[in-house]
One Martini backbone bead per residue (centre of mass of N, CA, C, O) as a GRO file, in nm:
protein
  106
    1MET     BB    1  -1.214   2.361  -0.287
    2ASP     BB    2  -0.894   2.451  -0.425
    3ILE     BB    3  -0.769   2.302  -0.685
    4PRO     BB    4  -0.551   2.489  -0.812
    5ALA     BB    5  -0.398   2.533  -0.544
    6LEU     BB    6  -0.325   2.237  -0.494
    7GLN     BB    7  -0.173   2.194  -0.759
    8GLU     BB    8   0.042   2.405  -0.703
    9GLN     BB    9   0.151   2.278  -0.446
   10LEU     BB   10   0.232   2.009  -0.581
   11ARG     BB   11   0.423   2.127  -0.789
   12LEU     BB   12   0.622   2.254  -0.585
   13PHE     BB   13   0.691   2.001  -0.430
   14ALA     BB   14   0.817   1.854  -0.675
   15GLN     BB   15   1.026   2.070  -0.756
   16GLU     BB   16   1.185   2.072  -0.478
   17ARG     BB   17   1.254   1.741  -0.553
   18ASN     BB   18   1.282   1.661  -0.854
   19TRP     BB   19   0.993   1.497  -0.970
   20GLU     BB   20   0.880   1.561  -1.257
   21GLU     BB   21   0.997   1.319  -1.430
   22TYR     BB   22   0.797   1.109  -1.265
   23HIS     BB   23   0.514   1.275  -1.355
   24SER     BB   24   0.376   1.102  -1.543
   25PRO     BB   25   0.085   0.979  -1.634
   26LYS     BB   26   0.164   0.683  -1.602
   27ASN     BB   27   0.282   0.705  -1.312
   28LEU     BB   28   0.030   0.831  -1.178
   29VAL     BB   29  -0.163   0.597  -1.236
   30MET     BB   30  -0.002   0.383  -1.089
   31ALA     BB   31  -0.002   0.523  -0.812
   32LEU     BB   32  -0.305   0.537  -0.783
   33SER     BB   33  -0.353   0.232  -0.782
   34VAL     BB   34  -0.188   0.173  -0.527
   35GLU     BB   35  -0.353   0.355  -0.333
   36VAL     BB   36  -0.619   0.206  -0.370
   37ALA     BB   37  -0.513  -0.063  -0.263
   38GLU     BB   38  -0.441   0.046   0.018
   39LEU     BB   39  -0.732   0.121   0.087
   40MET     BB   40  -0.855  -0.163   0.056
   41GLU     BB   41  -0.709  -0.303   0.292
   42HIS     BB   42  -0.889  -0.171   0.522
   43PHE     BB   43  -1.157  -0.348   0.398
   44GLN     BB   44  -1.112  -0.651   0.332
   45TRP     BB   45  -1.233  -0.787   0.630
   46LEU     BB   46  -1.493  -0.643   0.614
   47THR     BB   47  -1.798  -0.590   0.640
   48GLU     BB   48  -2.042  -0.409   0.520
   49GLU     BB   49  -2.113  -0.282   0.795
   50GLN     BB   50  -1.822  -0.213   0.891
   51SER     BB   51  -1.757  -0.019   0.647
   52ARG     BB   52  -1.949   0.214   0.768
   53ARG     BB   53  -1.767   0.164   1.061
   54PRO     BB   54  -1.444   0.130   1.094
   55GLY     BB   55  -1.372   0.225   1.382
   56GLN     BB   56  -1.564   0.017   1.530
   57ALA     BB   57  -1.397  -0.231   1.380
   58GLY     BB   58  -1.073  -0.143   1.412
   59ALA     BB   59  -0.988   0.046   1.213
   60ASP     BB   60  -0.760   0.263   1.049
   61VAL     BB   61  -0.855   0.581   1.014
   62THR     BB   62  -0.592   0.727   0.955
   63GLY     BB   63  -0.510   0.545   0.720
   64ILE     BB   64  -0.754   0.608   0.547
   65GLU     BB   65  -0.707   0.910   0.521
   66GLU     BB   66  -0.428   0.887   0.387
   67GLU     BB   67  -0.521   0.728   0.135
   68VAL     BB   68  -0.725   0.932   0.034
   69ALA     BB   69  -0.516   1.155  -0.002
   70ASP     BB   70  -0.336   1.007  -0.205
   71VAL     BB   71  -0.549   0.979  -0.421
   72MET     BB   72  -0.603   1.282  -0.455
   73ILE     BB   73  -0.320   1.370  -0.527
   74TYR     BB   74  -0.288   1.200  -0.788
   75LEU     BB   75  -0.540   1.314  -0.928
   76LEU     BB   76  -0.447   1.607  -0.933
   77GLN     BB   77  -0.183   1.558  -1.089
   78LEU     BB   78  -0.303   1.427  -1.339
   79SER     BB   79  -0.495   1.656  -1.424
   80ASP     BB   80  -0.275   1.867  -1.446
   81ARG     BB   81  -0.091   1.724  -1.658
   82LEU     BB   82  -0.357   1.700  -1.867
   83GLY     BB   83  -0.553   1.957  -1.843
   84ILE     BB   84  -0.782   1.897  -1.637
   85ASP     BB   85  -1.097   1.995  -1.542
   86LEU     BB   86  -1.212   1.854  -1.270
   87GLU     BB   87  -1.470   2.002  -1.199
   88GLY     BB   88  -1.595   1.995  -1.485
   89ALA     BB   89  -1.585   1.687  -1.522
   90VAL     BB   90  -1.773   1.619  -1.286
   91GLU     BB   91  -2.017   1.779  -1.376
   92ARG     BB   92  -2.057   1.638  -1.651
   93LYS     BB   93  -2.083   1.349  -1.539
   94MET     BB   94  -2.332   1.400  -1.360
   95ARG     BB   95  -2.520   1.476  -1.591
   96ARG     BB   96  -2.496   1.208  -1.747
   97ASN     BB   97  -2.588   1.027  -1.510
   98ALA     BB   98  -2.874   1.152  -1.481
   99VAL     BB   99  -2.966   1.052  -1.761
  100LYS     BB  100  -2.886   0.747  -1.738
  101HIS     BB  101  -2.986   0.775  -1.409
  102PRO     BB  102  -3.269   0.823  -1.307
  103ALA     BB  103  -3.472   0.909  -1.080
  104VAL     BB  104  -3.666   0.764  -0.838
  105LYS     BB  105  -3.999   0.757  -0.799
  106PRO     BB  106  -4.230   0.701  -0.532
   0.00000   0.00000   0.00000
């Protein structure tokens, strides 16, 4: 995934619609939260087992995909707006998590 290219695409999309003024970090975080809640709705009444195979449980898999995409879009826009190197931040966080939560040896 080419994160900078996606961010540029999203920047242009917003510019073409004159949406930049609405894409403050505060608004993007709020929108991200709403999209996560919409994603949660698809899993709300599924059991733990059904949540592992939502399509077989009758959940709207296309709707789930769209909400996951919305979450990713807002996360990309937020990190772009704040100048966060998203890939680097994830790599650093994974390294810290590996130290904090070492692998369990069998």
